[in-house]
All heavy atoms as an XYZ file, in Angstrom:
514
protein
N      83.437    105.818    108.028
C      84.742    105.505    107.451
C      85.684    105.132    108.605
O      85.837    105.883    109.517
C      85.223    106.708    106.662
C      86.563    106.490    106.013
S      87.173    107.963    105.158
C      86.449    107.676    103.564
N      86.339    104.002    108.489
C      87.264    103.605    109.553
C      88.611    104.252    109.360
O      89.031    104.506    108.237
C      87.362    102.074    109.632
C      88.078    101.431    108.485
C      88.136     99.914    108.693
C      88.989     99.270    107.612
N      89.050     97.870    107.808
N      89.342    104.563    110.409
C      90.639    105.177    110.294
C      91.673    104.263    109.666
O      91.545    103.029    109.800
C      91.029    105.535    111.731
C      90.207    104.643    112.559
C      88.951    104.296    111.795
N      92.665    104.861    109.026
C      93.756    104.091    108.411
C      94.594    103.474    109.519
O      94.885    104.140    110.496
C      94.637    105.003    107.569
C      94.089    105.295    106.188
C      94.032    104.068    105.318
O      95.020    103.310    105.194
O      92.992    103.876    104.691
N      95.054    102.230    109.328
C      96.010    101.653    110.271
C      97.298    102.471    110.210
O      97.660    103.032    109.189
C      96.247    100.244    109.790
C      95.123     99.964    108.789
C      94.678    101.257    108.304
N      97.979    102.572    111.336
C      99.233    103.309    111.362
C     100.310    102.544    110.615
O     100.258    101.357    110.440
C      99.685    103.544    112.813
O      99.877    102.284    113.441
C      98.710    104.375    113.555
N     101.297    103.275    110.102
C     102.412    102.628    109.440
C     102.515    103.051    107.997
O     103.563    103.406    107.561
N     101.435    102.948    107.221
C     101.518    103.344    105.821
C     100.352    104.296    105.532
O      99.241    103.907    105.281
C     101.297    102.082    104.903
C     102.328    101.051    105.072
C     101.998     99.744    105.467
C     103.659    101.308    104.798
C     102.948     98.724    105.593
C     104.612    100.298    104.915
C     104.246     99.053    105.300
N     100.662    105.617    105.485
C      99.601    106.552    105.093
C      99.289    106.387    103.671
O     100.140    105.907    102.868
C     100.247    107.903    105.383
C     101.688    107.689    105.330
C     101.919    106.262    105.814
N      98.079    106.731    103.212
C      97.727    106.590    101.759
C      98.716    107.372    100.891
O      99.255    108.439    101.303
C      96.341    107.218    101.643
C      95.801    107.171    103.026
C      96.954    107.306    103.953
N      99.041    106.789     99.723
C     100.006    107.414     98.815
C      99.458    107.389     97.420
O      98.632    106.490     97.061
C     101.343    106.654     98.838
C     102.046    106.759    100.176
C     103.348    106.028    100.103
C     104.058    106.091    101.465
N     105.286    105.356    101.461
N      99.960    108.274     96.553
C      99.612    108.219     95.139
C     100.546    107.221     94.456
O     101.562    106.841     94.969
C      99.818    109.603     94.439
O     101.208    109.947     94.524
C      99.003    110.648     95.134
N     100.154    106.841     93.247
C     100.989    105.891     92.517
C     102.326    106.584     92.146
O     103.375    105.954     92.119
C     100.266    105.466     91.208
C      99.154    104.472     91.544
C      98.060    104.523     90.478
N      96.998    103.559     90.735
C      96.027    103.682     91.643
N      95.994    104.788     92.407
N      95.135    102.767     91.822
N     102.270    107.894     91.892
C     103.488    108.633     91.636
C     104.476    108.626     92.810
O     105.666    108.436     92.633
C     103.156    110.069     91.265
C     104.347    110.939     90.890
C     103.961    112.356     90.549
C     105.212    113.123     90.206
N     104.887    114.538     89.889
N     103.938    108.755     94.022
C     104.773    108.698     95.193
C     105.444    107.321     95.363
O     106.633    107.222     95.698
C     103.977    109.028     96.462
C     103.547    110.486     96.589
C     102.608    110.681     97.746
O     101.654    109.897     97.956
N     102.827    111.746     98.501
N     104.683    106.298     95.072
C     105.225    104.940     95.203
C     106.304    104.699     94.139
O     107.381    104.193     94.464
C     104.106    103.876     95.057
C     103.079    104.015     96.158
C     104.702    102.486     95.059
C     101.785    103.271     95.924
N     106.050    105.161     92.936
C     107.056    105.032     91.856
C     108.348    105.778     92.238
O     109.440    105.294     92.031
C     106.478    105.533     90.545
N     108.190    106.985     92.786
C     109.372    107.746     93.204
C     110.152    107.054     94.297
O     111.396    107.157     94.300
C     108.957    109.162     93.635
C     108.477    110.043     92.491
C     107.930    111.364     92.921
O     107.697    111.568     94.165
O     107.659    112.211     92.042
N     109.467    106.344     95.171
C     110.168    105.621     96.247
C     111.086    104.544     95.643
O     112.170    104.290     96.144
C     109.154    104.898     97.154
C     108.420    105.803     98.096
C     107.448    105.047     98.948
O     107.168    103.834     98.715
O     106.974    105.638     99.939
N     110.637    103.951     94.537
C     111.427    102.874     93.863
C     112.385    103.460     92.815
O     113.185    102.742     92.221
C     110.507    101.847     93.196
C     109.870    100.894     94.213
C     108.613    101.111     94.701
C     110.574     99.796     94.658
C     108.042    100.226     95.606
C     110.025     98.952     95.621
C     108.731     99.168     96.067
O     108.179     98.290     96.976
N     112.300    104.774     92.550
C     113.173    105.373     91.583
C     112.807    105.041     90.154
O     113.632    104.905     89.289
N     111.489    104.800     89.919
C     110.995    104.429     88.603
C     109.870    105.335     88.188
O     109.352    106.142     88.974
C     110.529    102.956     88.553
C     109.351    102.764     89.605
C     111.683    101.994     88.863
C     108.746    101.364     89.578
N     109.468    105.218     86.905
C     108.329    105.998     86.467
C     107.014    105.330     86.845
O     106.969    104.185     87.205
C     108.364    106.137     84.908
O     108.108    104.873     84.324
N     105.950    106.096     86.747
C     104.605    105.529     87.023
C     104.298    104.404     86.088
O     103.712    103.409     86.458
C     103.517    106.619     86.934
C     103.006    107.096     88.203
C     101.829    108.009     88.041
N     101.226    107.905     86.741
C     100.526    108.871     86.164
N     100.287    109.987     86.776
N     100.003    108.706     84.972
N     104.671    104.566     84.823
C     104.409    103.562     83.827
C     105.081    102.258     84.183
O     104.521    101.141     84.054
C     104.842    104.073     82.436
C     104.452    103.200     81.303
C     104.749    103.860     79.991
C     104.274    102.997     78.865
N     104.435    103.632     77.563
N     106.362    102.345     84.623
C     107.077    101.115     85.048
C     106.424    100.523     86.260
O     106.290     99.277     86.351
C     108.573    101.479     85.314
O     109.146    101.961     84.130
C     109.312    100.272     85.796
N     105.955    101.330     87.185
C     105.256    100.800     88.358
C     104.062    100.006     87.918
O     103.802     98.891     88.447
C     104.871    101.938     89.326
C     104.044    101.481     90.522
C     104.852    100.617     91.461
C     103.460    102.678     91.255
N     103.273    100.575     87.019
C     102.083     99.833     86.514
C     102.477     98.488     85.908
O     101.797     97.470     86.126
C     101.341    100.632     85.440
C     100.564    101.799     85.996
C     100.798    103.102     85.564
C      99.576    101.617     86.920
C     100.099    104.184     86.034
C      98.818    102.670     87.421
C      99.082    103.954     86.993
O      98.367    105.013     87.494
N     103.572     98.441     85.196
C     104.053     97.159     84.580
C     104.431     96.170     85.665
O     104.074     94.998     85.609
C     105.213     97.415     83.610
C     104.781     97.965     82.315
C     105.906     97.797     81.257
N     107.100     98.521     81.641
C     107.429     99.715     81.190
N     106.639    100.401     80.360
N     108.562    100.338     81.583
N     105.229     96.657     86.673
C     105.598     95.774     87.808
C     104.371     95.246     88.512
O     104.318     94.043     88.865
C     106.453     96.580     88.774
C     107.868     96.854     88.322
C     108.362     96.673     87.042
C     108.930     97.357     89.110
N     109.697     97.066     87.029
C     110.034     97.488     88.268
C     109.038     97.725     90.417
C     111.266     97.979     88.733
C     110.230     98.227     90.883
C     111.333     98.330     90.057
N     103.413     96.132     88.781
C     102.202     95.698     89.529
C     101.403     94.658     88.671
O     100.951     93.659     89.197
C     101.325     96.884     89.853
C     101.927     97.895     90.830
C     100.977     99.043     91.029
C     102.258     97.229     92.174
N     101.293     94.931     87.383
C     100.559     94.042     86.493
C     101.229     92.657     86.493
O     100.575     91.632     86.592
C     100.489     94.635     85.102
C      99.582     93.816     84.201
O      98.558     93.293     84.629
N      99.973     93.701     82.927
N     102.589     92.669     86.333
C     103.336     91.379     86.345
C     103.150     90.636     87.642
O     103.121     89.389     87.654
C     104.797     91.694     86.073
C     105.660     90.481     85.850
C     107.069     90.857     85.483
C     107.922     89.607     85.260
N     109.306     89.987     84.951
N     103.031     91.377     88.741
C     102.879     90.734     90.072
C     101.394     90.371     90.371
O     101.097     89.755     91.395
C     103.385     91.676     91.138
N     100.490     90.714     89.451
C      99.075     90.399     89.660
C      98.395     91.334     90.654
O      97.376     90.912     91.231
N      98.947     92.538     90.875
C      98.348     93.423     91.872
C      97.469     94.436     91.081
O      97.939     95.166     90.226
C      99.451     94.187     92.649
C     100.287     93.199     93.450
C      98.829     95.266     93.557
C     101.489     93.846     94.127
N      96.151     94.431     91.439
C      95.200     95.338     90.853
C      94.790     96.294     91.913
O      94.351     95.880     93.012
C      94.005     94.568     90.282
C      92.957     95.537     89.710
C      94.442     93.550     89.295
N      94.930     97.594     91.661
C      94.596     98.623     92.606
C      93.278     99.321     92.295
O      92.981     99.549     91.119
C      95.708     99.696     92.666
C      97.104     99.171     93.061
C      98.096    100.286     92.926
C      97.119     98.607     94.450
N      92.555     99.698     93.324
C      91.350    100.493     93.128
C      91.741    101.882     92.728
O      92.857    102.352     93.033
C      90.551    100.477     94.404
N      90.840    102.636     92.046
C      91.169    104.003     91.707
C      91.407    104.839     92.968
O      90.898    104.525     94.061
C      89.935    104.479     90.988
C      89.168    103.257     90.560
C      89.525    102.180     91.573
N      92.137    105.932     92.835
C      92.379    106.828     93.943
C      93.652    106.506     94.644
O      94.528    105.823     94.157
N      93.760    107.041     95.883
C      94.969    106.822     96.692
C      95.142    105.328     97.024
O      94.168    104.618     97.184
C      94.892    107.618     98.002
C      94.995    109.149     97.872
C      94.713    109.782     99.244
C      96.351    109.528     97.333
N      96.373    104.956     97.089
C      96.692    103.556     97.454
C      96.703    103.436     98.972
O      97.452    104.130     99.646
C      98.072    103.133     96.860
C      98.362    101.672     97.226
C      98.127    103.339     95.352
N      95.818    102.593     99.508
C      95.603    102.483    100.927
C      96.608    101.507    101.599
O      97.327    100.775    100.930
C      94.171    102.021    101.238
C      93.085    102.891    100.586
C      93.029    104.234    101.265
C      91.836    104.978    100.713
N      91.817    106.325    100.910
N      96.516    101.472    102.908
C      97.411    100.687    103.718
C      97.566     99.204    103.269
O      98.689     98.742    103.085
C      96.978    100.724    105.189
C      97.809     99.869    106.109
N      97.493     98.600    106.401
C      98.931    100.142    106.827
C      98.382     98.091    107.196
N      99.295     99.012    107.490
N      96.449     98.518    103.109
C      96.510     97.110    102.775
C      97.197     96.864    101.420
O      97.960     95.928    101.251
C      95.109     96.496    102.769
C      94.519     96.403    104.156
O      95.277     96.427    105.130
O      93.261     96.308    104.264
N      96.897     97.720    100.441
C      97.520     97.609     99.142
C      99.023     97.945     99.199
O      99.848     97.292     98.547
C      96.833     98.497     98.101
C      95.441     97.957     97.746
O      95.283     96.725     97.705
O      94.564     98.772     97.501
N      99.364     98.997     99.949
C     100.810     99.401    100.107
C     101.563     98.223    100.787
O     102.674     97.876    100.318
C     100.917    100.603    100.994
C     100.628    101.957    100.267
C     100.545    103.050    101.304
C     101.686    102.231     99.245
N     100.975     97.599    101.766
C     101.620     96.475    102.442
C     101.880     95.349    101.447
O     102.973     94.783    101.405
C     100.760     96.019    103.587
C     101.364     94.917    104.451
C     100.467     94.543    105.606
C     101.044     93.383    106.361
N     100.138     92.997    107.463
N     100.894     95.070    100.636
C     101.018     93.997     99.636
C     102.096     94.362     98.598
O     102.927     93.488     98.204
C      99.687     93.739     98.948
C      99.733     92.603     98.004
C      98.352     92.132     97.661
N      98.479     91.096     96.659
C      97.837     91.099     95.481
N      97.021     92.053     95.169
N      97.976     90.108     94.631
N     102.108     95.602     98.134
C     103.116     96.021     97.185
C     104.519     95.848     97.754
O     105.397     95.302     97.114
C     102.889     97.512     96.771
C     101.642     97.624     95.941
C     104.097     98.060     96.029
C     101.148     99.067     95.671
N     104.706     96.303     98.990
C     106.013     96.208     99.627
C     106.410     94.764     99.878
O     107.597     94.401     99.807
C     106.060     97.038    100.931
C     105.886     98.531    100.743
C     105.355     99.276    101.716
C     106.324     99.145     99.536
C     105.181    100.669    101.585
C     106.209    100.484     99.401
C     105.632    101.252    100.394
O     105.485    102.609    100.226
N     105.442     93.898    100.158
C     105.763     92.487    100.354
C     106.173     91.813     99.027
O     107.102     90.992     99.012
C     104.534     91.738    100.958
C     104.305     92.066    102.402
C     102.968     91.498    102.901
O     102.211     90.938    102.132
O     102.732     91.623    104.140
N     105.469     92.142     97.932
C     105.716     91.513     96.661
C     106.957     92.068     95.973
O     107.776     91.341     95.452
C     104.472     91.597     95.740
C     104.768     91.122     94.331
C     103.304     90.799     96.358
N     107.055     93.419     95.936
C     108.149     94.057     95.231
C     109.391     94.260     96.124
O     110.437     94.565     95.602
C     107.707     95.421     94.714
C     106.583     95.428     93.738
C     106.262     96.860     93.241
C     106.846     94.528     92.513
N     109.237     94.054     97.418
C     110.318     94.347     98.344
C     110.263     95.806     98.751
O     109.632     96.587     98.134
N     110.914     96.112     99.872
C     110.890     97.471    100.301
C     111.617     98.397     99.348
O     112.580     97.978     98.683
C     111.617     97.442    101.674
C     112.420     96.213    101.605
C     111.726     95.259    100.695
N     111.176     99.640     99.217
C     111.883    100.591     98.329
C     113.279    100.793     98.816
O     113.557    100.753    100.038
C     111.065    101.880     98.436
C     109.855    101.544     99.143
C     110.024    100.251     99.838
N     114.215    101.024     97.910
C     115.621    101.285     98.317
C     115.682    102.570     99.131
O     114.920    103.497     98.891
C     116.387    101.382     97.045
C     115.358    101.712     95.987
C     114.064    101.131     96.496
N     116.595    102.614    100.063
C     116.832    103.864    100.817
C     117.501    104.830     99.913
O     118.450    104.515     99.180
C     117.715    103.616    102.047
C     117.132    102.660    103.057
C     118.152    102.423    104.175
C     115.874    103.262    103.697
N     116.976    106.041     99.875
C     117.541    107.076     98.958
C     118.210    108.133     99.821
O     117.723    108.553    100.869
C     116.427    107.690     98.128
C     115.703    106.631     97.335
C     114.621    107.243     96.511
N     114.839    106.750     95.166
C     115.247    107.521     94.110
N     115.422    108.718     94.222
N     115.407    106.985     92.969
N     119.342    108.615     99.326
C     120.046    109.667    100.006
C     119.358    111.001     99.820
O     118.857    111.276     98.644
C     121.478    109.796     99.503
C     122.288    108.555     99.820
C     123.709    108.757     99.293
C     124.544    107.488     99.583
N     125.893    107.569     99.072
N     119.204    111.828    100.797
C     118.588    113.129    100.627
C     119.434    113.968     99.637
O     120.673    113.905     99.650
C     118.550    113.754    101.989
C     119.193    112.850    102.897
C     119.592    111.601    102.198
N     118.757    114.803     98.848
C     119.485    115.660     97.868
C     120.251    116.740     98.492
O     120.040    117.158     99.565
C     118.469    116.213     96.844
């Protein structure tokens, strides 16, 4: 197994949705509309990079 490239550690779909301030269901709709199909399991570096390129970077959120 090759090591993950630095920059984007693997994330769950829930973590990605939380970054955008949306639900997992909405994330699935956005990804489907953008034509992004993800493999089961954690979302890896290459897929995260593509998500961020297509959807734009997640908004900066103020700490609670």
